[in-house]
All heavy atoms as an XYZ file, in Angstrom:
788
protein
N      14.523      2.482      3.835
C      13.768      3.604      3.294
C      14.742      4.757      3.096
O      15.511      5.093      3.971
C      12.651      3.981      4.268
C      11.607      4.891      3.672
S      10.285      5.338      4.837
C       9.216      3.940      4.705
N      14.686      5.380      1.928
C      15.581      6.491      1.631
C      15.171      7.718      2.424
O      14.045      7.835      2.891
C      15.546      6.788      0.128
N      16.123      8.668      2.574
C      15.818      9.867      3.355
C      14.686     10.669      2.723
O      13.898     11.288      3.431
C      17.067     10.731      3.514
O      17.531     11.156      2.256
N      14.571     10.638      1.396
C      13.465     11.322      0.729
C      12.146     10.680      1.119
O      11.160     11.372      1.375
C      13.635     11.271     -0.802
O      14.892     11.856     -1.136
C      12.533     12.004     -1.510
N      12.122      9.331      1.197
C      10.910      8.635      1.603
C      10.521      9.005      3.027
O       9.348      9.175      3.334
C      11.098      7.120      1.503
C      11.268      6.638      0.070
O      10.828      7.343     -0.848
O      11.850      5.554     -0.115
N      11.507      9.116      3.909
C      11.228      9.508      5.291
C      10.670     10.916      5.357
O       9.745     11.187      6.120
C      12.492      9.398      6.143
C      12.991      7.989      6.421
C      14.328      8.030      7.150
C      11.971      7.207      7.215
N      11.208     11.821      4.549
C      10.690     13.185      4.521
C       9.256     13.187      4.003
O       8.395     13.868      4.551
C      11.561     14.084      3.646
C      11.077     15.531      3.635
C      11.872     16.379      2.668
C      11.430     17.814      2.621
N      10.008     18.062      2.656
N       8.986     12.404      2.958
C       7.636     12.312      2.414
C       6.665     11.791      3.462
O       5.561     12.306      3.606
C       7.602     11.406      1.176
C       8.294     12.032     -0.030
O       8.554     13.249     -0.013
O       8.565     11.294     -0.993
N       7.081     10.754      4.197
C       6.221     10.195      5.241
C       5.974     11.223      6.336
O       4.849     11.372      6.819
C       6.849      8.928      5.819
N       7.016     11.947      6.710
C       6.868     12.978      7.744
C       5.931     14.076      7.265
O       5.054     14.524      8.016
C       8.236     13.564      8.088
C       8.196     14.568      9.206
C       9.571     15.092      9.544
C       9.469     16.168     10.602
N      10.719     16.845     10.846
N       6.085     14.498      6.002
C       5.194     15.516      5.433
C       3.742     15.046      5.465
O       2.840     15.823      5.784
C       5.586     15.840      3.984
C       6.902     16.579      3.868
O       7.411     17.076      4.898
O       7.428     16.665      2.744
N       3.536     13.787      5.128
C       2.191     13.236      5.105
C       1.588     13.219      6.502
O       0.453     13.653      6.704
C       2.220     11.819      4.522
C       0.898     11.082      4.470
C      -0.128     11.851      3.663
C       1.107      9.695      3.911
N       2.342     12.744      7.475
C       1.831     12.694      8.844
C       1.578     14.086      9.396
O       0.603     14.310     10.120
C       2.792     11.909      9.740
C       2.918     10.427      9.403
C       3.958      9.766     10.294
C       1.589      9.708      9.490
N       2.423     15.051      9.036
C       2.193     16.434      9.467
C       0.933     16.988      8.817
O       0.157     17.698      9.464
C       3.402     17.299      9.129
C       4.589     17.054     10.040
C       5.833     17.847      9.631
O       5.761     18.670      8.703
O       6.882     17.626     10.253
N       0.710     16.678      7.543
C      -0.482     17.161      6.849
C      -1.751     16.610      7.482
O      -2.778     17.282      7.521
C      -0.426     16.773      5.374
N      -1.664     15.407      8.007
C      -2.822     14.799      8.665
C      -2.977     15.250     10.110
O      -3.968     14.899     10.759
C      -2.694     13.269      8.628
C      -2.812     12.630      7.256
C      -2.434     11.162      7.328
C      -4.219     12.800      6.704
N      -2.008     16.028     10.616
C      -2.012     16.471     12.016
C      -2.184     15.289     12.962
O      -2.878     15.368     13.972
C      -3.130     17.497     12.270
C      -2.827     18.841     11.634
O      -1.639     19.196     11.528
O      -3.791     19.523     11.233
N      -1.514     14.207     12.633
C      -1.670     12.980     13.422
C      -1.216     13.165     14.860
O      -1.789     12.576     15.772
C      -0.962     11.793     12.747
C      -1.450     10.484     13.366
C       0.542     11.926     12.805
C      -1.084      9.251     12.584
N      -0.217     14.002     15.069
C       0.279     14.189     16.437
C      -0.720     14.937     17.313
O      -0.588     14.949     18.535
C       1.636     14.888     16.439
C       1.629     16.231     15.738
O       0.733     16.468     14.900
O       2.518     17.046     16.017
N      -1.735     15.544     16.703
C      -2.769     16.252     17.460
C      -3.882     15.321     17.917
O      -4.722     15.713     18.723
C      -3.378     17.366     16.589
C      -2.375     18.401     16.098
C      -1.765     19.211     17.233
O      -2.498     19.518     18.201
O      -0.569     19.515     17.147
N      -3.882     14.091     17.414
C      -4.947     13.146     17.738
C      -4.598     12.331     18.977
O      -3.427     12.090     19.249
C      -5.166     12.188     16.559
C      -5.601     12.803     15.236
C      -5.597     11.750     14.145
C      -6.965     13.448     15.365
N      -5.614     11.872     19.678
C      -5.359     10.951     20.794
C      -4.742      9.654     20.246
O      -4.964      9.305     19.081
C      -6.745     10.678     21.376
C      -7.657     11.689     20.792
C      -7.029     12.197     19.546
N      -3.991      8.938     21.066
C      -3.309      7.722     20.599
C      -4.230      6.705     19.911
O      -3.848      6.108     18.912
C      -2.715      7.139     21.883
C      -2.549      8.307     22.785
C      -3.667      9.246     22.461
N      -5.447      6.544     20.416
C      -6.373      5.584     19.810
C      -6.733      5.999     18.391
O      -6.825      5.170     17.491
C      -7.663      5.447     20.644
C      -7.448      5.008     22.071
C      -7.074      6.169     23.002
O      -7.403      7.333     22.717
O      -6.413      5.892     24.022
N      -6.947      7.292     18.180
C      -7.290      7.788     16.849
C      -6.081      7.733     15.923
O      -6.225      7.487     14.725
C      -7.855      9.204     16.936
C      -9.233      9.255     17.553
C      -9.813     10.664     17.590
O      -9.557     11.452     16.666
O     -10.520     10.966     18.573
N      -4.890      7.970     16.465
C      -3.673      7.837     15.662
C      -3.555      6.407     15.137
O      -3.293      6.189     13.955
C      -2.431      8.182     16.488
C      -2.285      9.638     16.818
C      -1.030      9.923     17.628
O      -0.097      9.134     17.659
N      -1.013     11.074     18.284
N      -3.753      5.459     16.043
C      -3.656      4.054     15.657
C      -4.700      3.702     14.603
O      -4.403      3.038     13.606
C      -3.819      3.155     16.877
C      -3.662      1.683     16.560
C      -3.757      0.801     17.781
O      -3.685      1.288     18.925
O      -3.895     -0.415     17.582
N      -5.922      4.158     14.790
C      -6.996      3.878     13.836
C      -6.679      4.485     12.476
O      -6.888      3.847     11.444
C      -8.325      4.407     14.369
N      -6.159      5.715     12.474
C      -5.808      6.380     11.221
C      -4.701      5.630     10.496
O      -4.764      5.408      9.290
C      -5.400      7.826     11.483
C      -4.990      8.644     10.263
C      -6.117      8.724      9.239
C      -4.567     10.039     10.688
N      -3.689      5.215     11.236
C      -2.582      4.477     10.631
C      -3.049      3.124     10.091
O      -2.608      2.702      9.012
C      -1.438      4.303     11.624
C      -0.706      5.594     11.989
C       0.306      5.341     13.091
C      -0.025      6.211     10.774
N      -3.950      2.474     10.802
C      -4.508      1.208     10.308
C      -5.314      1.432      9.034
O      -5.227      0.647      8.083
C      -5.363      0.540     11.379
C      -4.603     -0.062     12.556
C      -5.580     -0.520     13.648
C      -3.709     -1.205     12.110
N      -6.109      2.504      9.002
C      -6.889      2.833      7.807
C      -5.969      3.132      6.621
O      -6.238      2.696      5.500
C      -7.813      4.023      8.063
C      -8.991      3.681      8.952
O      -9.272      2.475      9.155
O      -9.633      4.631      9.462
N      -4.896      3.883      6.875
C      -3.948      4.183      5.807
C      -3.274      2.904      5.306
O      -3.105      2.717      4.093
C      -2.880      5.167      6.275
C      -3.301      6.622      6.370
C      -2.207      7.454      7.039
C      -3.609      7.181      4.989
N      -2.919      2.029      6.221
C      -2.317      0.758      5.829
C      -3.261     -0.067      4.971
O      -2.858     -0.665      3.966
N      -4.530     -0.095      5.359
C      -5.529     -0.825      4.590
C      -5.701     -0.212      3.196
O      -5.799     -0.928      2.196
C      -6.860     -0.825      5.338
C      -7.898     -1.693      4.680
O      -7.620     -2.889      4.430
O      -9.007     -1.181      4.394
N      -5.699      1.099      3.126
C      -5.824      1.795      1.849
C      -4.639      1.486      0.937
O      -4.823      1.219     -0.257
C      -5.929      3.306      2.103
C      -6.293      4.201      0.953
C      -7.630      3.820      0.343
C      -6.330      5.649      1.426
N      -3.448      1.481      1.490
C      -2.249      1.154      0.712
C      -2.330     -0.295      0.234
O      -2.043     -0.596     -0.928
C      -0.963      1.395      1.533
C       0.257      0.829      0.822
C      -0.776      2.880      1.800
N      -2.732     -1.199      1.116
C      -2.848     -2.606      0.745
C      -3.831     -2.797     -0.400
O      -3.526     -3.445     -1.409
C      -3.265     -3.444      1.958
C      -3.543     -4.879      1.618
C      -2.500     -5.765      1.431
C      -4.842     -5.325      1.478
C      -2.753     -7.092      1.090
C      -5.107     -6.646      1.146
C      -4.065     -7.531      0.951
N      -5.020     -2.234     -0.258
C      -6.054     -2.407     -1.289
C      -5.627     -1.789     -2.623
O      -5.803     -2.391     -3.682
C      -7.373     -1.797     -0.827
C      -8.037     -2.573      0.276
C      -9.258     -1.813      0.816
N      -9.818     -2.452      1.960
C     -10.853     -3.285      1.912
N     -11.418     -3.559      0.781
N     -11.310     -3.825      3.027
N      -5.079     -0.587     -2.559
C      -4.627      0.066     -3.789
C      -3.511     -0.706     -4.457
O      -3.483     -0.843     -5.695
N      -2.600     -1.227     -3.665
C      -1.488     -2.009     -4.209
C      -1.994     -3.302     -4.835
O      -1.543     -3.695     -5.920
C      -0.466     -2.320     -3.119
O       0.086     -1.132     -2.603
N      -2.929     -3.967     -4.169
C      -3.474     -5.209     -4.726
C      -4.175     -4.954     -6.051
O      -4.031     -5.735     -6.996
C      -4.423     -5.878     -3.727
C      -3.727     -6.524     -2.551
S      -2.459     -7.745     -3.000
C      -3.416     -8.954     -3.873
N      -4.927     -3.868     -6.133
C      -5.587     -3.543     -7.404
C      -4.561     -3.333     -8.512
O      -4.725     -3.835     -9.629
C      -6.465     -2.301     -7.256
C      -7.760     -2.494     -6.499
C      -8.459     -1.159     -6.281
C      -8.672     -3.443     -7.250
N      -3.510     -2.597     -8.224
C      -2.456     -2.378     -9.212
C      -1.801     -3.690     -9.624
O      -1.518     -3.911    -10.794
C      -1.398     -1.431     -8.666
C      -1.825      0.006     -8.592
C      -0.704      0.851     -7.978
N      -1.180      2.139     -7.583
C      -1.224      3.206     -8.380
N      -0.807      3.122     -9.608
N      -1.681      4.352     -7.928
N      -1.542     -4.546     -8.650
C      -0.893     -5.825     -8.941
C      -1.786     -6.714     -9.803
O      -1.324     -7.333    -10.761
C      -0.506     -6.535     -7.646
C       0.624     -5.867     -6.872
C       0.719     -6.442     -5.470
C       1.939     -6.003     -7.612
N      -3.061     -6.768     -9.476
C      -3.995     -7.583    -10.258
C      -4.107     -7.048    -11.678
O      -4.151     -7.823    -12.639
C      -5.360     -7.670     -9.546
C      -5.217     -8.515     -8.275
C      -6.430     -8.244    -10.463
C      -6.396     -8.459     -7.334
N      -4.105     -5.731    -11.838
C      -4.153     -5.137    -13.176
C      -2.936     -5.525    -14.010
O      -3.013     -5.608    -15.229
C      -4.230     -3.615    -13.082
C      -5.555     -3.097    -12.587
C      -5.543     -1.601    -12.313
O      -4.463     -0.973    -12.338
O      -6.632     -1.065    -12.049
N      -1.804     -5.782    -13.356
C      -0.562     -6.117    -14.058
C      -0.430     -7.605    -14.360
O       0.488     -8.017    -15.047
C       0.641     -5.648    -13.237
C       0.674     -4.144    -13.124
C       1.759     -3.658    -12.231
N       1.663     -2.198    -12.126
C       2.511     -1.453    -11.496
N       3.562     -1.985    -10.920
N       2.352     -0.152    -11.452
N      -1.345     -8.410    -13.839
C      -1.275     -9.857    -14.053
C      -1.850    -10.235    -15.407
O      -2.870     -9.682    -15.825
C      -2.078    -10.592    -12.975
C      -1.524    -10.513    -11.602
S      -2.623    -11.414    -10.448
C      -1.878    -10.989     -8.890
N      -1.194    -11.208    -16.049
C      -1.802    -11.781    -17.241
C      -2.850    -12.798    -16.785
O      -2.982    -13.082    -15.587
C      -0.749    -12.413    -18.154
C       0.060    -13.506    -17.472
O      -0.485    -14.213    -16.604
O       1.247    -13.643    -17.811
N      -3.595    -13.346    -17.721
C      -4.704    -14.231    -17.378
C      -4.219    -15.468    -16.615
O      -4.830    -15.869    -15.616
C      -5.455    -14.648    -18.644
C      -6.743    -15.420    -18.431
C      -7.696    -14.653    -17.510
C      -7.408    -15.694    -19.760
N      -3.125    -16.061    -17.017
C      -2.582    -17.246    -16.341
C      -2.196    -16.906    -14.899
O      -2.498    -17.659    -13.972
C      -1.368    -17.769    -17.108
C      -0.568    -18.826    -16.393
C      -1.148    -20.201    -16.562
C      -0.189    -21.265    -16.049
N      -0.623    -21.908    -14.847
N      -1.546    -15.771    -14.720
C      -1.141    -15.363    -13.370
C      -2.363    -15.104    -12.503
O      -2.386    -15.490    -11.328
C      -0.236    -14.124    -13.433
O       0.887    -14.415    -14.261
C       0.247    -13.715    -12.055
N      -3.397    -14.487    -13.070
C      -4.636    -14.262    -12.304
C      -5.261    -15.585    -11.883
O      -5.690    -15.737    -10.735
C      -5.633    -13.456    -13.128
C      -5.301    -11.993    -13.248
C      -6.330    -11.258    -14.081
C      -5.897     -9.824    -14.273
N      -6.830     -9.068    -15.121
N      -5.298    -16.540    -12.802
C      -5.859    -17.852    -12.471
C      -5.047    -18.530    -11.374
O      -5.609    -19.103    -10.432
C      -5.902    -18.750    -13.715
C      -6.950    -18.301    -14.725
O      -7.857    -17.515    -14.352
O      -6.858    -18.728    -15.890
N      -3.714    -18.466    -11.483
C      -2.851    -19.062    -10.470
C      -3.010    -18.357     -9.123
O      -2.990    -18.995     -8.070
C      -1.385    -19.021    -10.913
C      -1.104    -19.929    -12.095
O      -1.958    -20.788    -12.425
O      -0.022    -19.778    -12.708
N      -3.187    -17.046     -9.158
C      -3.371    -16.277     -7.931
C      -4.696    -16.652     -7.268
O      -4.759    -16.848     -6.045
C      -3.299    -14.776     -8.235
C      -3.288    -13.906     -7.015
C      -2.256    -13.989     -6.093
C      -4.300    -12.985     -6.787
C      -2.229    -13.172     -4.958
C      -4.280    -12.161     -5.665
C      -3.245    -12.268     -4.751
N      -5.750    -16.771     -8.065
C      -7.044    -17.206     -7.525
C      -6.921    -18.587     -6.882
O      -7.467    -18.823     -5.802
C      -8.110    -17.243     -8.623
C      -8.600    -15.863     -9.031
O      -8.406    -14.903     -8.251
O      -9.177    -15.746    -10.128
N      -6.207    -19.488     -7.548
C      -6.014    -20.832     -7.003
C      -5.241    -20.771     -5.686
O      -5.567    -21.491     -4.735
C      -5.289    -21.711     -8.012
N      -4.231    -19.909     -5.623
C      -3.471    -19.742     -4.386
C      -4.371    -19.234     -3.267
O      -4.338    -19.742     -2.143
C      -2.299    -18.785     -4.602
C      -1.510    -18.400     -3.348
C      -0.751    -19.616     -2.808
C      -0.556    -17.259     -3.636
N      -5.185    -18.239     -3.571
C      -6.074    -17.670     -2.552
C      -7.072    -18.697     -2.026
O      -7.476    -18.632     -0.859
C      -6.796    -16.440     -3.096
C      -5.922    -15.230     -3.406
C      -6.763    -14.093     -3.964
C      -5.149    -14.776     -2.179
N      -7.453    -19.660     -2.875
C      -8.380    -20.711     -2.441
C      -7.763    -21.642     -1.401
O      -8.486    -22.363     -0.717
C      -8.847    -21.539     -3.645
C      -9.798    -20.765     -4.542
O     -10.396    -19.765     -4.082
O      -9.951    -21.164     -5.719
N      -6.448    -21.616     -1.258
C      -5.765    -22.503     -0.306
C      -5.570    -21.846      1.056
O      -4.907    -22.430      1.915
C      -4.386    -22.925     -0.847
O      -3.520    -21.783     -0.900
C      -4.501    -23.580     -2.205
N      -6.100    -20.649      1.245
C      -5.922    -19.901      2.492
C      -4.428    -19.746      2.813
O      -3.961    -20.188      3.863
C      -6.674    -20.565      3.645
C      -6.812    -19.654      4.836
O      -6.744    -18.434      4.713
N      -6.996    -20.245      6.001
N      -3.694    -19.090      1.901
C      -2.239    -18.994      2.050
C      -1.835    -18.026      3.156
O      -2.606    -17.155      3.555
C      -1.791    -18.457      0.700
C      -2.943    -17.603      0.261
C      -4.171    -18.358      0.745
N      -0.609    -18.182      3.600
C      -0.055    -17.227      4.568
C       0.284    -15.936      3.824
O       0.384    -15.912      2.590
C       1.211    -17.794      5.207
O       2.253    -17.867      4.245
N       0.477    -14.881      4.585
C       0.874    -13.606      3.990
C       2.203    -13.773      3.254
O       2.392    -13.218      2.173
C       0.995    -12.547      5.085
C       1.304    -11.162      4.563
C       1.337    -10.131      5.674
O       0.561    -10.241      6.641
O       2.152     -9.196      5.549
N       3.090    -14.553      3.820
C       4.392    -14.790      3.198
C       4.239    -15.498      1.849
O       4.910    -15.147      0.873
C       5.281    -15.621      4.129
C       6.667    -15.849      3.584
C       7.547    -16.633      4.552
O       7.235    -16.701      5.751
O       8.552    -17.173      4.077
N       3.321    -16.477      1.775
C       3.086    -17.181      0.518
C       2.553    -16.229     -0.556
O       2.949    -16.294     -1.714
C       2.102    -18.336      0.710
C       2.686    -19.481      1.512
O       3.936    -19.595      1.584
O       1.891    -20.257      2.076
N       1.653    -15.350     -0.159
C       1.100    -14.371     -1.109
C       2.206    -13.432     -1.600
O       2.327    -13.176     -2.796
C      -0.065    -13.573     -0.478
C      -0.501    -12.433     -1.379
C      -1.232    -14.500     -0.171
N       3.009    -12.934     -0.660
C       4.096    -12.022     -1.047
C       5.104    -12.725     -1.955
O       5.572    -12.138     -2.936
C       4.789    -11.460      0.199
C       3.911    -10.522      1.011
S       3.227     -9.154      0.048
C       4.708     -8.333     -0.465
N       5.430    -13.964     -1.639
C       6.356    -14.720     -2.484
C       5.805    -14.878     -3.895
O       6.522    -14.714     -4.880
C       6.650    -16.098     -1.881
C       7.511    -16.035     -0.636
O       8.128    -14.980     -0.370
O       7.559    -17.059      0.089
N       4.520    -15.194     -3.994
C       3.884    -15.341     -5.296
C       3.954    -14.033     -6.077
O       4.352    -14.008     -7.237
C       2.424    -15.774     -5.134
C       1.681    -15.872     -6.443
C       1.645    -17.065     -7.123
C       1.033    -14.770     -6.989
C       0.970    -17.168     -8.341
C       0.359    -14.852     -8.194
C       0.324    -16.064     -8.878
N       3.557    -12.938     -5.426
C       3.507    -11.647     -6.113
C       4.882    -11.198     -6.576
O       5.035    -10.739     -7.717
C       2.882    -10.584     -5.201
C       1.404    -10.806     -4.865
C       0.953     -9.809     -3.814
C       0.535    -10.736     -6.112
N       5.887    -11.337     -5.741
C       7.221    -10.885     -6.132
C       7.836    -11.796     -7.185
O       8.606    -11.327     -8.022
C       8.160    -10.752     -4.916
O       8.207    -11.990     -4.213
C       7.697     -9.651     -3.991
N       7.479    -13.071     -7.168
C       8.020    -14.001     -8.163
C       7.332    -13.851     -9.510
O       7.968    -13.994    -10.562
C       7.880    -15.445     -7.671
N       6.047    -13.547     -9.505
C       5.278    -13.556    -10.751
C       5.042    -12.188    -11.365
O       4.656    -12.081    -12.515
C       3.923    -14.227    -10.489
C       3.988    -15.663    -10.021
C       4.378    -16.644    -11.109
N       3.455    -16.729    -12.189
C       2.422    -17.562    -12.252
N       2.194    -18.405    -11.268
N       1.626    -17.566    -13.298
N       5.253    -11.126    -10.578
C       5.055     -9.769    -11.098
C       6.366     -9.019    -10.899
O       6.702     -8.625     -9.784
C       3.893     -9.052    -10.383
C       2.630     -9.890    -10.503
C       3.683     -7.657    -10.968
C       1.503     -9.427     -9.643
N       7.112     -8.832    -11.988
C       8.460     -8.258    -11.875
C       8.535     -6.911    -11.166
O       9.486     -6.637    -10.461
C       8.913     -8.127    -13.329
C       8.050     -9.057    -14.092
C       6.755     -9.160    -13.345
N       7.556     -6.068    -11.321
C       7.604     -4.729    -10.719
C       6.627     -4.594     -9.554
O       6.060     -3.534     -9.332
C       7.348     -3.661    -11.779
C       5.978     -3.797    -12.429
O       5.327     -4.854    -12.260
O       5.549     -2.861    -13.114
N       6.479     -5.657     -8.782
C       5.527     -5.646     -7.666
C       5.831     -4.533     -6.671
O       4.917     -3.866     -6.186
C       5.516     -7.002     -6.967
N       7.101     -4.311     -6.380
C       7.465     -3.256     -5.423
C       7.030     -1.878     -5.907
O       6.626     -1.040     -5.104
C       8.970     -3.252     -5.166
C       9.421     -4.459     -4.380
O       8.577     -5.125     -3.747
O      10.622     -4.757     -4.395
N       7.106     -1.655     -7.211
C       6.728     -0.337     -7.723
C       5.230     -0.091     -7.575
O       4.804      1.054     -7.445
C       7.174     -0.163     -9.178
O       6.461     -1.030    -10.033
N       4.422     -1.144     -7.557
C       2.980     -0.971     -7.367
C       2.699     -0.368     -5.994
O       1.851      0.515     -5.856
C       2.257     -2.306     -7.527
N       3.416     -0.827     -4.996
C       3.244     -0.295     -3.643
C       3.731      1.153     -3.594
O       3.057      2.030     -3.039
C       3.988     -1.164     -2.606
C       3.909     -0.550     -1.223
C       3.437     -2.582     -2.604
N       4.887      1.415     -4.183
C       5.433      2.774     -4.197
C       4.495      3.736     -4.918
O       4.270      4.857     -4.464
C       6.806      2.777     -4.865
C       7.866      2.060     -4.057
C       9.156      1.837     -4.826
O       9.292      2.355     -5.962
O      10.023      1.136     -4.300
N       3.916      3.296     -6.042
C       2.982      4.139     -6.794
C       1.729      4.424     -5.972
O       1.217      5.545     -5.967
C       2.601      3.456     -8.105
C       3.736      3.359     -9.095
C       3.446      2.394    -10.228
O       2.273      1.959    -10.384
O       4.398      2.048    -10.948
N       1.242      3.404     -5.284
C       0.052      3.583     -4.442
C       0.330      4.578     -3.328
O      -0.472      5.487     -3.076
C      -0.405      2.233     -3.854
O      -0.671      1.326     -4.926
C      -1.633      2.401     -2.990
N       1.467      4.412     -2.662
C       1.838      5.350     -1.599
C       1.954      6.774     -2.124
O       1.474      7.720     -1.493
C       3.164      4.933     -0.969
C       3.114      3.768     -0.002
C       4.519      3.288      0.333
C       2.368      4.149      1.251
N       2.582      6.941     -3.281
C       2.739      8.275     -3.862
C       1.384      8.889     -4.189
O       1.155     10.080     -3.922
C       3.619      8.210     -5.111
N       0.474      8.096     -4.752
C      -0.860      8.616     -5.081
C      -1.625      9.034     -3.827
O      -2.246     10.097     -3.796
C      -1.672      7.567     -5.848
C      -1.238      7.419     -7.295
O      -0.431      8.256     -7.776
O      -1.697      6.460     -7.941
N      -1.563      8.201     -2.799
C      -2.264      8.532     -1.553
C      -1.666      9.790     -0.935
O      -2.387     10.692     -0.508
C      -2.210      7.346     -0.571
C      -3.059      6.202     -1.108
C      -2.665      7.766      0.823
C      -2.879      4.893     -0.364
N      -0.352      9.843     -0.898
C       0.334     11.014     -0.348
C      -0.073     12.276     -1.108
O      -0.441     13.283     -0.508
C       1.847     10.826     -0.417
C       2.618     12.027      0.085
C       4.124     11.865     -0.200
N       4.824     13.071      0.109
C       4.915     14.130     -0.693
N       4.350     14.113     -1.879
N       5.576     15.208     -0.316
N      -0.022     12.222     -2.436
C      -0.375     13.389     -3.255
C      -1.827     13.805     -3.047
O      -2.128     14.993     -2.960
C      -0.093     13.113     -4.725
C       1.386     12.986     -5.022
O       2.239     13.463     -4.270
N       1.716     12.323     -6.113
N      -2.731     12.821     -2.954
C      -4.145     13.135     -2.739
C      -4.350     13.808     -1.382
O      -5.065     14.801     -1.279
C      -4.987     11.872     -2.820
C      -5.120     11.316     -4.226
O      -4.751     12.031     -5.191
O      -5.570     10.161     -4.359
N      -3.723     13.259     -0.352
C      -3.906     13.833      0.985
C      -3.304     15.240      1.060
O      -3.914     16.163      1.604
C      -3.292     12.903      2.060
C      -4.154     11.656      2.195
C      -3.170     13.619      3.403
C      -3.574     10.570      3.068
N      -2.122     15.411      0.490
C      -1.488     16.730      0.521
C      -2.290     17.739     -0.313
O      -2.364     18.915      0.074
C      -0.045     16.637      0.029
C       0.906     15.851      0.944
C       2.300     15.782      0.325
C       0.967     16.436      2.341
N      -2.909     17.286     -1.395
C      -3.725     18.200     -2.198
C      -4.968     18.635     -1.432
O      -5.357     19.799     -1.464
C      -4.124     17.521     -3.515
N      -5.578     17.713     -0.723
C      -6.803     18.008      0.019
C      -6.503     18.902      1.230
O      -7.246     19.828      1.535
C      -7.499     16.716      0.478
C      -8.591     16.988      1.491
C      -8.053     15.973     -0.725
N      -5.386     18.619      1.905
C      -5.073     19.376      3.113
C      -4.376     20.710      2.803
O      -4.250     21.552      3.676
C      -4.161     18.571      4.060
O      -2.933     18.272      3.395
C      -4.838     17.297      4.519
N      -3.898     20.838      1.574
C      -3.192     22.064      1.196
C      -1.805     22.167      1.790
O      -1.207     23.239      1.802
N      -1.295     21.065      2.278
C       0.038     21.075      2.895
C       1.129     21.047      1.834
O       0.949     20.662      0.736
C       0.184     19.873      3.827
């Protein structure tokens, strides 16, 4: 992770006042954020798939694949898969910072 990314993450966590929360709430918040990033990234990735890739992805999901198998599929079949995650993180960060005024 680049130093700019670390600063962005620190800014985001400060905006959420995560250090003011009890450990259980911190963990829950981080899990919720992780889930939000995952869902947003998956939506972006699916939007970038052509029809054949979507069909192949559906077929893969029917086999109850491991997380590694899913990641391998996405990175092999969607050239800019990493950017989908980065875009999702940036959008979430911007939304949270806009709402909190940080």
